C-alpha positions as a printed Julia matrix, in Angstrom:
186×3 Matrix{Float64}:
  -4.12   17.06   17.3
  -1.58   19.83   16.85
  -2.94   22.76   14.69
  -1.02   22.92   11.46
  -0.62   25.94    9.27
  -1.29   26.13    5.55
   2.45   25.92    4.74
   2.83   22.76    6.94
  -0.21   21.18    5.24
   1.17   22.04    1.88
   4.4    20.36    2.77
   2.67   17.13    3.78
   0.64   17.14    0.64
   3.69   17.78   -1.44
   5.51   15.01    0.52
   2.63   12.56   -0.17
   1.68   13.43   -3.68
   4.71   14.78   -5.66
   6.28   12.07   -7.72
   3.53    9.53   -6.69
   4.13    6.01   -8.3
   2.32    2.83   -8.13
   3.98   -0.29   -6.87
   2.92   -3.86   -6.58
   3.05   -6.48   -3.77
   1.2    -9.69   -4.51
   0.33  -12.25   -1.79
  -2.17  -14.68   -0.66
  -4.01  -13.38    2.48
  -6.32  -15.53    4.68
  -9.91  -14.52    4.61
  -9.44  -13.09    8.14
  -6.41  -10.95    7.04
  -8.15   -9.75    3.9
 -11.33   -8.72    5.85
  -9.19   -6.52    8.19
  -8.69   -3.9     5.49
 -11.29   -1.15    5.59
 -11.5     1.75    3.31
 -10.24    4.94    5.02
  -8.34    3.16    7.86
  -4.73    4.18    8.69
  -2.26    1.44    9.29
   1.36    1.46   10.41
   3.63   -1.34    9.02
   6.31   -2.08   11.64
   8.79   -3.75    9.26
  10.24   -2.71    5.9
   7.79   -3.18    2.92
   9.0    -4.74   -0.23
   7.21   -4.07   -3.46
   7.97   -3.94   -7.2
   7.71   -1.32   -9.94
   6.87   -4.18  -12.39
   3.19   -4.65  -12.84
   1.55   -7.52  -14.64
  -1.03  -10.19  -13.9
  -1.48  -11.81  -10.63
   0.01  -15.25   -9.62
  -1.71  -14.84   -6.28
  -5.16  -13.98   -4.98
  -4.41  -10.58   -3.48
  -2.5    -7.51   -4.51
  -1.39   -4.43   -2.54
  -1.17   -1.65   -4.87
   0.94    0.95   -3.03
   0.79    4.57   -4.14
   4.02    6.08   -2.82
   6.28    9.15   -3.47
   8.93    7.87   -1.08
   9.75    4.16   -1.97
  13.43    3.57   -2.41
  14.68    1.9    -5.6
  16.67   -1.03   -4.57
  16.76   -2.83   -7.83
  20.47   -2.01   -8.39
  21.23   -4.37   -5.49
  19.34   -7.37   -6.94
  21.58  -10.3    -8.04
  19.91  -11.27  -11.28
  16.42  -11.56   -9.74
  15.0    -8.75  -11.87
  12.13   -8.05   -9.37
  12.18   -4.38   -9.82
  12.6    -4.12   -6.04
  11.59   -1.01   -4.14
  11.59   -0.74   -0.35
   9.44    1.37    1.96
  10.86    2.27    5.42
   9.89    0.45    8.55
   7.28    2.16   10.43
   5.7     3.52    7.27
   1.9     4.72    7.39
  -0.67    3.8     4.94
  -4.26    4.93    4.31
  -6.5     2.21    2.79
  -8.07    3.81   -0.27
  -9.88    1.0    -1.7
 -10.54   -2.75   -1.4
 -11.62   -3.96   -4.87
 -12.52   -7.56   -5.76
 -12.98   -8.89   -9.43
 -13.81  -12.59   -9.48
 -11.48  -14.29   -7.02
  -8.83  -11.63   -7.03
  -8.69   -8.56   -4.63
  -6.63   -5.41   -4.89
  -6.08   -3.34   -1.8
  -4.94    0.13   -2.59
  -2.75    1.85   -0.02
  -1.54    5.41    0.03
   1.89    5.8     1.71
   1.61    8.83    3.99
   4.06   10.71    6.11
   3.84   10.34    9.8
   3.21   14.08   10.31
   0.15   13.67    7.9
  -1.54   10.86    9.87
  -4.17   13.14   11.58
  -4.96   15.01    8.36
  -5.45   11.68    6.46
  -7.49   10.17    9.21
  -9.87   13.2     9.32
 -10.16   14.28    5.71
 -10.49   12.75    2.22
  -8.24   14.48   -0.28
  -9.65   14.8    -3.73
  -6.84   13.06   -5.4
  -7.63    9.89   -3.43
 -10.59    9.32   -5.78
  -8.44    9.78   -8.83
  -5.84    7.17   -7.46
  -8.67    4.71   -6.81
 -10.14    5.19  -10.34
  -6.67    4.72  -11.9
  -6.03    1.66   -9.64
  -9.29    0.0   -10.42
  -8.75    0.4   -14.2
  -5.23   -0.77  -13.94
  -6.25   -3.83  -11.94
  -8.91   -4.89  -14.46
  -6.35   -4.43  -17.31
  -3.75   -6.36  -15.51
  -6.13   -9.3   -14.64
  -6.03  -10.16  -18.4
  -2.2   -10.21  -18.54
   0.12  -13.0   -17.5
   2.07  -12.43  -14.23
   5.58  -10.98  -14.5
   7.61  -14.36  -14.35
  10.18  -13.06  -11.84
   7.35  -11.93   -9.46
   5.69  -15.39   -9.6
   8.86  -17.18   -8.32
   8.74  -18.85   -4.94
  11.56  -16.43   -3.67
   9.5   -13.43   -4.39
   6.19  -14.76   -3.14
   7.84  -15.74    0.09
   9.34  -12.31    0.33
   6.0   -10.59   -0.01
   3.74  -13.05    1.81
   3.25  -11.04    4.92
   0.29   -8.7     5.08
   0.91   -4.84    5.44
   0.06   -3.19    8.72
  -1.59   -6.19   10.32
  -0.32   -9.36   12.01
  -0.78  -12.89   10.75
  -4.12  -13.14   12.69
  -5.52  -10.07   10.85
  -5.2    -7.59   13.78
  -3.82   -4.22   12.94
  -0.57   -3.21   14.6
  -1.98    0.2    15.13
  -4.8     2.19   13.59
  -5.96    5.73   13.72
  -9.52    7.18   13.82
 -10.69   10.63   13.08
  -9.44   13.04   15.76
  -6.22   11.11   16.31
  -7.87    8.62   18.69
  -6.07    5.37   18.31
  -8.22    2.35   17.64
  -5.69   -0.3    18.83
  -2.18   -0.66   19.9
């Protein structure tokens, strides 16, 4: 791992946390896919990641809650779908902050991190991560009592967000990082 100075680390933290917003991506994962997500693992998603800024109850069994400061609002390009569409770039990196199950519903909380921060986030736990998890769990419990956002329960949206993030359909991560930058798989 390349040694970073304090200014570089500060820039990575600012890029990760300044303007952090929570986004929703509901899906139905297989048991094998769901069990692939482990707290503190770093994943890379090869494709673009669609999510929504509209949060409500779940029409599916699983929710990815994505904490990101760099999602791009694409809702202005929607043609009457009213999804609240945001897109994260292909090749995005995510740290699994939490896997939380209530009843038969599971929320997987992901922190969107910059590529240059992968080694830092693989080796260290940043204090704000616990705050994100606390807020995420409370929000999940609250939203479980709410009805789903109708536009996010449509077949078109559910089909658009059915793929897992950072793993293939068999539940194998595309690429993961371990402490020290040693890759777990490729």
